[in-house]
BAMAR-479645 format. One record per residue (C-alpha): y, x, z; residue in three letters. Coordinates in steps of 0.05 Angstrom, whole numbers, plus 5000, padded with zeros to 4 digits. Layout:
BEGIN
{yy->Y, xx->X, zz->Z, r->ala} .
...
# end
This chain:
BEGIN
{yy->5000, xx->5001, zz->5004, r->arg} .
{yy->5065, xx->5020, zz->4980, r->asp} .
{yy->5123, xx->5023, zz->5039, r->phe} .
{yy->5194, xx->5024, zz->5007, r->asn} .
{yy->5238, xx->5024, zz->5066, r->leu} .
{yy->5317, xx->5041, zz->5065, r->thr} .
{yy->5338, xx->5096, zz->5107, r->gln} .
{yy->5373, xx->5045, zz->5154, r->asp} .
{yy->5296, xx->5009, zz->5163, r->glu} .
{yy->5261, xx->5077, zz->5166, r->leu} .
{yy->5309, xx->5092, zz->5224, r->met} .
{yy->5294, xx->5024, zz->5260, r->asp} .
{yy->5227, xx->5031, zz->5256, r->val} .
{yy->5230, xx->5105, zz->5288, r->leu} .
{yy->5275, xx->5080, zz->5341, r->glu} .
{yy->5223, xx->5027, zz->5357, r->lys} .
{yy->5171, xx->5079, zz->5358, r->val} .
{yy->5213, xx->5118, zz->5400, r->glu} .
{yy->5221, xx->5066, zz->5446, r->gly} .
{yy->5153, xx->5050, zz->5453, r->leu} .
{yy->5142, xx->5117, zz->5501, r->gly} .
{yy->5191, xx->5083, zz->5553, r->gly} .
{yy->5241, xx->5125, zz->5589, r->gly} .
{yy->5309, xx->5146, zz->5569, r->ser} .
{yy->5340, xx->5131, zz->5502, r->lys} .
{yy->5313, xx->5179, zz->5451, r->gly} .
{yy->5344, xx->5226, zz->5401, r->pro} .
{yy->5342, xx->5177, zz->5344, r->ile} .
{yy->5381, xx->5123, zz->5386, r->his} .
{yy->5433, xx->5175, zz->5414, r->ile} .
{yy->5442, xx->5198, zz->5341, r->leu} .
{yy->5456, xx->5125, zz->5311, r->arg} .
{yy->5498, xx->5118, zz->5366, r->ser} .
{yy->5543, xx->5176, zz->5354, r->glu} .
{yy->5543, xx->5154, zz->5275, r->val} .
{yy->5566, xx->5092, zz->5297, r->gly} .
{yy->5621, xx->5120, zz->5335, r->glu} .
{yy->5641, xx->5174, zz->5282, r->leu} .
{yy->5645, xx->5116, zz->5231, r->gln} .
{yy->5688, xx->5070, zz->5274, r->ala} .
{yy->5733, xx->5137, zz->5282, r->gln} .
{yy->5729, xx->5141, zz->5210, r->leu} .
{yy->5749, xx->5072, zz->5186, r->arg} .
{yy->5809, xx->5075, zz->5245, r->glu} .
{yy->5830, xx->5153, zz->5215, r->ala} .
{yy->5833, xx->5118, zz->5142, r->gln} .
{yy->5867, xx->5050, zz->5167, r->ala} .
{yy->5923, xx->5102, zz->5198, r->glu} .
{yy->5923, xx->5142, zz->5132, r->ala} .
{yy->5940, xx->5073, zz->5094, r->ser} .
{yy->5991, xx->5061, zz->5145, r->arg} .
{yy->6020, xx->5132, zz->5134, r->ala} .
{yy->6017, xx->5120, zz->5059, r->ala} .
{yy->6049, xx->5058, zz->5065, r->gln} .
{yy->6107, xx->5083, zz->5102, r->his} .
{yy->6111, xx->5146, zz->5056, r->ala} .
{yy->6118, xx->5095, zz->4992, r->ala} .
{yy->6172, xx->5060, zz->5035, r->thr} .
{yy->6211, xx->5116, zz->5055, r->val} .
{yy->6207, xx->5148, zz->4982, r->glu} .
{yy->6245, xx->5077, zz->4955, r->gly} .
{yy->6299, xx->5077, zz->5007, r->leu} .
{yy->6309, xx->5155, zz->4989, r->asn} .
{yy->6307, xx->5131, zz->4910, r->lys} .
{yy->6363, xx->5076, zz->4934, r->gln} .
{yy->6406, xx->5131, zz->4974, r->his} .
{yy->6406, xx->5177, zz->4918, r->val} .
{yy->6425, xx->5117, zz->4867, r->gln} .
{yy->6484, xx->5094, zz->4917, r->ser} .
{yy->6508, xx->5170, zz->4921, r->leu} .
{yy->6506, xx->5178, zz->4850, r->ala} .
{yy->6550, xx->5112, zz->4847, r->lys} .
{yy->6594, xx->5133, zz->4897, r->ile} .
{yy->6608, xx->5202, zz->4856, r->glu} .
{yy->6615, xx->5163, zz->4791, r->ala} .
{yy->6671, xx->5114, zz->4825, r->leu} .
{yy->6701, xx->5174, zz->4867, r->gln} .
{yy->6707, xx->5206, zz->4795, r->ala} .
{yy->6740, xx->5139, zz->4763, r->glu} .
{yy->6786, xx->5133, zz->4821, r->val} .
{yy->6812, xx->5211, zz->4816, r->gln} .
{yy->6816, xx->5194, zz->4739, r->arg} .
{yy->6859, xx->5131, zz->4749, r->ala} .
{yy->6900, xx->5162, zz->4806, r->lys} .
{yy->6915, xx->5228, zz->4751, r->asp} .
{yy->6936, xx->5178, zz->4697, r->his} .
{yy->6981, xx->5140, zz->4752, r->ser} .
{yy->7014, xx->5211, zz->4766, r->glu} .
{yy->7021, xx->5215, zz->4695, r->his} .
{yy->7050, xx->5156, zz->4681, r->met} .
{yy->7106, xx->5169, zz->4738, r->glu} .
{yy->7119, xx->5229, zz->4719, r->phe} .
{yy->7135, xx->5200, zz->4641, r->leu} .
{yy->7170, xx->5136, zz->4673, r->thr} .
{yy->7218, xx->5191, zz->4712, r->gln} .
{yy->7228, xx->5231, zz->4651, r->gln} .
{yy->7241, xx->5164, zz->4610, r->tyr} .
{yy->7292, xx->5147, zz->4661, r->ser} .
{yy->7328, xx->5216, zz->4668, r->asp} .
{yy->7339, xx->5212, zz->4595, r->gln} .
{yy->7357, xx->5141, zz->4598, r->val} .
{yy->7415, xx->5161, zz->4654, r->asn} .
{yy->7428, xx->5224, zz->4609, r->ser} .
{yy->7445, xx->5176, zz->4552, r->leu} .
{yy->7485, xx->5132, zz->4595, r->his} .
{yy->7530, xx->5191, zz->4623, r->gln} .
{yy->7539, xx->5214, zz->4556, r->ser} .
{yy->7566, xx->5143, zz->4524, r->leu} .
# end
C-alpha cells in the first residue's frame, strides 16, 4: 500500500507516535511550536514592513507636493520680481516724461 502523506500529515503522525511514549513534550512538538511562533513573528514583521512601505509612499507623495509647491513659489517670486522691475522702469519713464513736459512748459 502506498502512503502519500503531506509534510504536515507526516509531522502529525510523528508527533502522535512521540506522544505515545508519555512524559514531556517531544522534540517534534517543540519544533512545531517554535515554527508556529516564528511564522507568527514573520507575519507580524511582514505587516510592519507593509505599514512602513505605506508610510514611505505617503511621505514620498508629500515630498513631491512640497517640491511642486516650492517650484510654484519660485515661479511666483520671479514673476513678482519681473513686475517690480517693470514698475520701476515705468516710474523712471514717467519721471523722464514729466521732466520733459516741465522743461517744455518752462521754455514756452
